[in-house]
N, CA, C and O of each residue as an XYZ file, in Angstrom:
488
protein
N       0.870     -1.197     -0.009
C       0.031      0.043     -0.008
C       0.918      1.213      0.010
O       1.811      1.323      0.850
N       0.677      2.137     -0.948
C       1.497      3.339     -0.999
C       1.004      4.374     -0.008
O      -0.017      4.178      0.651
N       1.722      5.463      0.094
C       1.434      6.564      1.064
C       0.015      7.144      0.886
O      -0.754      7.363      1.822
N      -0.246      7.368     -0.410
C      -1.637      7.982     -0.685
C      -2.743      7.058     -0.299
O      -3.753      7.515      0.237
N      -2.610      5.780     -0.542
C      -3.656      4.823     -0.181
C      -3.720      4.681      1.332
O      -4.822      4.575      1.870
N      -2.643      4.674      2.020
C      -2.593      4.633      3.491
C      -3.197      5.898      4.081
O      -3.914      5.834      5.079
N      -2.920      7.032      3.482
C      -3.524      8.277      3.979
C      -5.038      8.275      3.824
O      -5.769      8.667      4.733
N      -5.497      7.829      2.661
C      -6.900      7.754      2.387
C      -7.629      6.756      3.382
O      -8.752      6.998      3.824
N      -6.957      5.695      3.679
C      -7.475      4.741      4.602
C      -7.571      5.301      6.037
O      -8.513      5.031      6.782
N      -6.532      6.102      6.380
C      -6.432      6.748      7.764
C      -7.531      7.797      7.876
O      -8.196      7.875      8.908
N      -7.735      8.600      6.845
C      -8.801      9.609      6.882
C     -10.139      8.977      6.942
O     -10.985      9.444      7.704
N     -10.398      7.929      6.180
C     -11.678      7.251      6.175
C     -11.936      6.700      7.646
O     -13.034      6.886      8.172
N     -10.976      6.058      8.268
C     -11.116      5.575      9.621
C     -11.442      6.717     10.537
O     -12.345      6.618     11.368
N     -10.732      7.781     10.399
C     -11.017      8.960     11.285
C     -12.391      9.525     11.154
O     -13.100      9.832     12.112
N     -12.727      9.644      9.847
C     -14.094     10.219      9.610
C     -15.191      9.343     10.031
O     -16.313      9.813     10.224
N     -14.924      8.054     10.189
C     -15.901      7.034     10.680
C     -15.812      6.860     12.143
O     -16.523      6.006     12.673
N     -15.024      7.571     12.837
C     -14.932      7.430     14.281
C     -14.068      6.199     14.728
O     -14.122      5.765     15.879
N     -13.291      5.675     13.782
C     -12.426      4.462     14.175
C     -11.069      5.080     14.696
O     -10.025      4.893     14.070
N     -11.109      5.763     15.768
C      -9.982      6.576     16.236
C      -8.734      5.773     16.480
O      -7.653      6.246     16.132
N      -8.805      4.613     17.044
C      -7.630      3.804     17.306
C      -6.945      3.386     16.005
O      -5.719      3.401     15.890
N      -7.743      3.029     15.071
C      -7.218      2.630     13.686
C      -6.584      3.870     13.012
O      -5.481      3.784     12.472
N      -7.280      5.006     13.045
C      -6.732      6.133     12.401
C      -5.417      6.606     13.056
O      -4.483      6.992     12.353
N      -5.344      6.577     14.393
C      -4.179      6.994     15.121
C      -3.035      6.119     14.664
O      -1.959      6.637     14.367
N      -3.228      4.782     14.593
C      -2.165      3.887     14.190
C      -1.725      4.165     12.794
O      -0.531      4.127     12.497
N      -2.648      4.440     11.937
C      -2.254      4.645     10.544
C      -1.627      5.983     10.322
O      -0.752      6.115      9.466
N      -2.053      7.021     11.087
C      -1.367      8.365     10.958
C       0.020      8.250     11.520
O       0.953      8.858     10.995
N       0.189      7.439     12.639
C       1.583      7.254     13.152
C       2.521      6.608     12.121
O       3.681      6.988     11.967
N       1.973      5.644     11.446
C       2.791      5.015     10.375
C       3.128      5.969      9.295
O       4.246      5.975      8.781
N       2.147      6.804      8.930
C       2.494      7.845      7.860
C       3.482      8.881      8.410
O       4.310      9.374      7.645
N       3.434      9.214      9.642
C       4.377     10.168     10.241
C       5.756      9.513     10.180
O       6.726     10.211      9.885
N       5.899      8.197     10.446
C       7.196      7.541     10.300
C       7.714      7.627      8.871
O       8.922      7.610      8.636
N       6.799      7.718      7.929
C       7.196      7.840      6.497
C       7.379      9.326      6.109
O       7.634      9.684      4.959
N       7.228     10.166      7.165
C       7.395     11.683      6.945
C       6.282     12.290      5.931
O       6.488     13.279      5.227
N       5.145     11.597      5.959
C       4.018     12.097      5.173
C       3.428     13.356      5.914
O       2.742     13.217      6.926
N       3.704     14.533      5.401
C       3.382     15.778      6.035
C       1.875     15.885      6.343
O       1.535     16.548      7.323
N       0.985     15.302      5.603
C      -0.425     15.380      5.740
C      -0.892     14.783      7.062
O      -1.885     15.228      7.637
N      -0.183     13.792      7.527
C      -0.680     13.035      8.699
C      -0.480     13.734     10.038
O      -1.188     13.427     10.998
N       0.484     14.684     10.129
C       0.860     15.302     11.438
C      -0.403     16.087     11.962
O      -0.790     15.924     13.119
N      -0.995     16.884     11.144
C      -2.162     17.672     11.562
C      -3.280     16.836     11.995
O      -3.931     17.146     12.992
N      -3.543     15.782     11.294
C      -4.691     14.876     11.644
C      -4.400     14.196     12.985
O      -5.316     14.063     13.796
N      -3.212     13.777     13.241
C      -2.931     13.069     14.503
C      -2.942     14.186     15.619
O      -3.457     13.976     16.717
N      -2.381     15.319     15.299
C      -2.455     16.424     16.356
C      -3.855     16.717     16.779
O      -4.109     16.962     17.959
N      -4.778     16.698     15.842
C      -6.161     16.934     16.135
C      -6.697     15.809     17.077
O      -7.432     16.088     18.025
N      -6.324     14.576     16.803
C      -6.768     13.503     17.667
C      -6.273     13.720     19.097
O      -7.010     13.540     20.067
N      -4.978     14.121     19.197
C      -4.443     14.383     20.582
C      -5.167     15.545     21.249
O      -5.436     15.494     22.450
N      -5.473     16.549     20.523
C      -6.198     17.710     21.117
C      -7.526     17.262     21.689
O      -7.934     17.745     22.745
N      -8.213     16.344     21.013
C      -9.508     15.952     21.428
C      -9.576     14.646     22.163
O     -10.644     14.233     22.614
N      -8.436     13.986     22.289
C      -8.462     12.676     23.021
C      -9.141     11.580     22.301
O      -9.736     10.705     22.930
N      -9.077     11.587     20.940
C      -9.820     10.604     20.175
C      -8.825      9.486     19.736
O      -7.995      9.625     18.838
N      -9.012      8.349     20.488
C      -8.095      7.206     20.143
C      -6.766      7.195     20.749
O      -6.028      6.214     20.669
N      -6.440      8.318     21.378
C      -5.173      8.542     22.092
C      -5.464      9.273     23.388
O      -6.538      9.853     23.548
N      -4.500      9.248     24.331
C      -4.761     10.096     25.528
C      -4.624     11.527     25.182
O      -3.660     11.942     24.537
N      -5.634     12.325     25.629
C      -5.586     13.734     25.265
C      -4.307     14.433     25.807
O      -3.953     14.319     26.981
N      -3.674     15.123     24.930
C      -2.397     15.802     25.248
C      -2.172     17.002     24.314
O      -1.854     16.895     23.130
N      -2.367     18.139     24.964
C      -2.057     19.408     24.172
C      -0.628     19.533     23.870
O      -0.260     20.066     22.823
N       0.226     19.051     24.767
C       1.701     19.114     24.523
C       2.026     18.264     23.278
O       2.782     18.701     22.410
N       1.464     17.077     23.196
C       1.758     16.213     22.020
C       1.215     16.818     20.747
O       1.862     16.771     19.701
N       0.003     17.396     20.837
C      -0.616     18.047     19.699
C       0.310     19.205     19.186
O       0.568     19.311     17.987
N       0.780     20.031     20.088
C       1.692     21.137     19.727
C       2.966     20.603     19.110
O       3.461     21.127     18.112
N       3.479     19.575     19.706
C       4.695     18.909     19.167
C       4.578     18.474     17.768
O       5.445     18.715     16.928
N       3.437     17.795     17.517
C       3.119     17.281     16.105
C       3.006     18.508     15.189
O       3.594     18.498     14.108
N       2.278     19.560     15.573
C       2.086     20.667     14.725
C       3.457     21.265     14.367
O       3.723     21.558     13.201
N       4.327     21.444     15.378
C       5.572     22.071     15.203
C       6.575     21.208     14.285
O       7.359     21.725     13.490
N       6.453     19.887     14.492
C       7.213     19.009     13.511
C       6.718     19.221     12.090
O       7.525     19.301     11.164
N       5.433     19.312     11.903
C       4.890     19.466     10.548
C       5.277     20.851      9.985
O       5.674     20.983      8.827
N       5.148     21.858     10.836
C       5.603     23.177     10.351
C       7.041     23.179      9.956
O       7.388     23.805      8.955
N       7.892     22.523     10.678
C       9.317     22.428     10.328
C       9.543     21.795      8.973
O      10.544     22.030      8.295
N       8.541     20.962      8.602
C       8.595     20.280      7.236
C       7.885     21.098      6.171
O       7.808     20.693      5.011
N       7.363     22.259      6.576
C       6.771     23.221      5.629
C       5.238     23.057      5.484
O       4.690     23.485      4.468
N       4.526     22.452      6.465
C       3.086     22.277      6.421
C       2.315     23.574      6.808
O       2.314     23.947      7.981
N       1.689     24.233      5.880
C       0.923     25.403      6.087
C      -0.282     25.106      6.919
O      -0.633     25.915      7.778
N      -0.962     23.952      6.707
C      -2.136     23.601      7.500
C      -1.901     23.501      8.958
O      -2.722     23.937      9.765
N      -0.723     22.898      9.327
C      -0.423     22.832     10.727
C      -0.194     24.181     11.341
O      -0.634     24.469     12.454
N       0.535     25.036     10.561
C       0.775     26.386     11.086
C      -0.575     27.117     11.304
O      -0.778     27.755     12.337
N      -1.484     27.014     10.323
C      -2.792     27.575     10.397
C      -3.536     27.041     11.656
O      -4.070     27.806     12.458
N      -3.542     25.735     11.780
C      -4.284     25.083     12.897
C      -3.739     25.506     14.275
O      -4.505     25.800     15.193
N      -2.449     25.528     14.395
C      -1.810     25.930     15.641
C      -2.057     27.473     15.889
O      -2.323     27.889     17.017
N      -1.968     28.216     14.902
C      -2.283     29.660     15.011
C      -3.720     29.898     15.528
O      -3.974     30.743     16.387
N      -4.705     29.048     14.913
C      -6.059     29.188     15.370
C      -6.246     28.749     16.771
O      -7.071     29.325     17.481
N      -5.537     27.776     17.209
C      -5.637     27.285     18.560
C      -5.163     28.436     19.569
O      -5.777     28.693     20.605
N      -4.051     29.072     19.169
C      -3.506     30.094     20.103
C      -4.448     31.363     20.070
O      -4.736     31.970     21.102
N      -4.874     31.700     18.913
C      -5.805     32.862     18.815
C      -7.071     32.670     19.594
O      -7.538     33.590     20.265
N      -7.644     31.466     19.516
C      -8.914     31.251     20.235
C      -8.886     30.748     21.584
O      -9.842     30.865     22.351
N      -7.700     30.138     21.908
C      -7.615     29.571     23.262
C      -8.381     28.268     23.509
O      -8.613     27.830     24.636
N      -8.766     27.668     22.331
C      -9.599     26.458     22.425
C      -8.742     25.217     22.492
O      -7.535     25.282     22.261
N      -9.310     24.160     22.786
C      -8.704     22.765     22.821
C      -7.629     22.682     23.890
O      -6.680     21.914     23.734
N      -7.741     23.438     24.959
C      -6.804     23.273     26.071
C      -5.478     24.053     25.846
O      -4.582     23.964     26.685
N      -5.347     24.754     24.821
C      -4.189     25.529     24.531
C      -4.493     26.978     25.037
O      -5.521     27.559     24.689
N      -3.602     27.521     25.836
C      -3.813     28.811     26.457
C      -3.834     29.848     25.262
O      -3.066     29.743     24.305
N      -4.745     30.828     25.387
C      -4.850     31.872     24.390
C      -3.584     32.746     24.457
O      -3.150     33.164     25.530
N      -3.029     32.998     23.307
C      -1.805     33.774     23.176
C      -1.819     34.457     21.771
O      -1.425     33.856     20.772
N      -2.266     35.670     21.737
C      -2.405     36.357     20.452
C      -1.119     36.454     19.711
O      -1.096     36.237     18.500
N      -0.046     36.770     20.379
C       1.236     36.930     19.746
C       1.655     35.613     19.028
O       2.033     35.644     17.857
N       1.587     34.509     19.709
C       1.881     33.252     19.048
C       0.908     32.945     17.923
O       1.310     32.486     16.853
N      -0.369     33.199     18.165
C      -1.387     32.906     17.139
C      -1.114     33.761     15.900
O      -1.215     33.249     14.785
N      -0.799     34.947     16.040
C      -0.480     35.786     14.848
C       0.729     35.294     14.166
O       0.772     35.193     12.940
N       1.752     34.975     14.969
C       2.979     34.407     14.394
C       2.685     33.193     13.496
O       3.091     33.146     12.335
N       1.995     32.253     14.048
C       1.690     30.977     13.307
C       0.724     31.212     12.129
O       0.797     30.486     11.138
N      -0.145     32.171     12.210
C      -1.026     32.541     11.082
C      -0.238     33.141      9.925
O      -0.453     32.824      8.755
N       0.736     34.071     10.328
C       1.565     34.643      9.261
C       2.390     33.595      8.666
O       2.600     33.617      7.453
N       2.898     32.640      9.442
C       3.725     31.602      8.980
C       2.930     30.732      8.002
O       3.467     30.304      6.980
N       1.706     30.478      8.296
C       0.844     29.632      7.433
C       0.673     30.346      6.093
O       0.638     29.698      5.046
N       0.565     31.681      6.119
C       0.435     32.420      4.876
C       1.726     32.319      4.107
O       1.684     32.082      2.900
N       2.899     32.489      4.750
C       4.160     32.335      4.079
C       4.390     30.975      3.496
O       5.030     30.850      2.452
N       3.891     29.963      4.135
C       4.011     28.567      3.626
C       3.088     28.225      2.568
O       3.149     27.123      2.023
N       2.171     29.166      2.220
C       1.237     28.977      1.123
C      -0.127     28.535      1.495
O      -0.797     27.951      0.644
N      -0.596     28.746      2.648
C      -1.919     28.383      3.025
C      -2.980     28.861      2.004
O      -2.932     29.985      1.504
N      -3.904     27.987      1.730
C      -5.012     28.374      0.824
C      -6.104     28.868      1.606
O      -7.089     29.279      0.992
N      -6.098     28.899      2.889
C      -7.140     29.445      3.688
C      -6.973     30.942      3.880
O      -5.855     31.449      3.786
N      -8.061     31.665      4.148
C      -8.056     33.058      4.252
C      -7.398     33.577      5.542
O      -8.090     34.013      6.461
N      -6.157     33.531      5.598
C      -5.363     33.859      6.820
C      -5.682     35.391      7.204
O      -6.001     35.731      8.343
N      -5.565     36.226      6.171
C      -5.654     37.667      6.423
C      -6.938     38.023      7.013
O      -6.981     38.871      7.904
N      -8.086     37.384      6.545
C      -9.424     37.653      7.074
C      -9.423     37.349      8.589
O      -9.923     38.146      9.382
N      -8.874     36.225      8.971
C      -8.819     35.832     10.350
C      -8.014     36.747     11.187
O      -8.431     37.134     12.279
N      -6.809     37.118     10.677
C      -6.001     38.041     11.386
C      -6.700     39.442     11.592
O      -6.614     40.063     12.651
N      -7.388     39.878     10.507
C      -8.129     41.078     10.648
C      -9.171     41.032     11.697
O      -9.384     42.003     12.423
N      -9.864     39.852     11.794
C     -10.966     39.772     12.785
C     -10.391     39.843     14.201
O     -10.997     40.437     15.093
N      -9.192     39.220     14.407
C      -8.595     39.258     15.723
C      -8.016     40.610     16.032
O      -8.018     41.008     17.197
N      -7.506     41.362     15.031
C      -6.990     42.665     15.279
C      -8.120     43.597     15.676
O      -7.914     44.470     16.519
N      -9.284     43.449     15.114
C     -10.416     44.237     15.451
C     -10.890     44.010     16.915
O     -11.485     44.893     17.532
N     -10.612     42.834     17.427
C     -11.007     42.504     18.819
C     -10.065     43.107     19.850
O     -10.415     43.324     21.010
N      -8.861     43.366     19.375
C      -7.853     43.783     20.357
C      -7.876     45.293     20.662
O      -7.080     45.771     21.470
């Protein structure tokens, strides 16, 4: 099974609530340095789905993916810091940093709109 097929299988398991299966498959993909898997597994750690809930592990996975150039992980981590959700302490400075990094890494999401909405709240 190639990486794309394994990723598709992991996402399908995740979307169907088969958390233990998806966590195992995403870990395997991370061993293969498949950048797509980091953010998915980080989300499972944030919510304690199929793994013990750990904000520290989620942040660690996001940072590893960001180091590999993953814009989605930068966006997700920035959103967590901006909102203070999922057990991550709110920190506007870190949130803005990671959102800008997501934009630099080529995020297809509307980073500027989100940054503007948080600037208006400050």
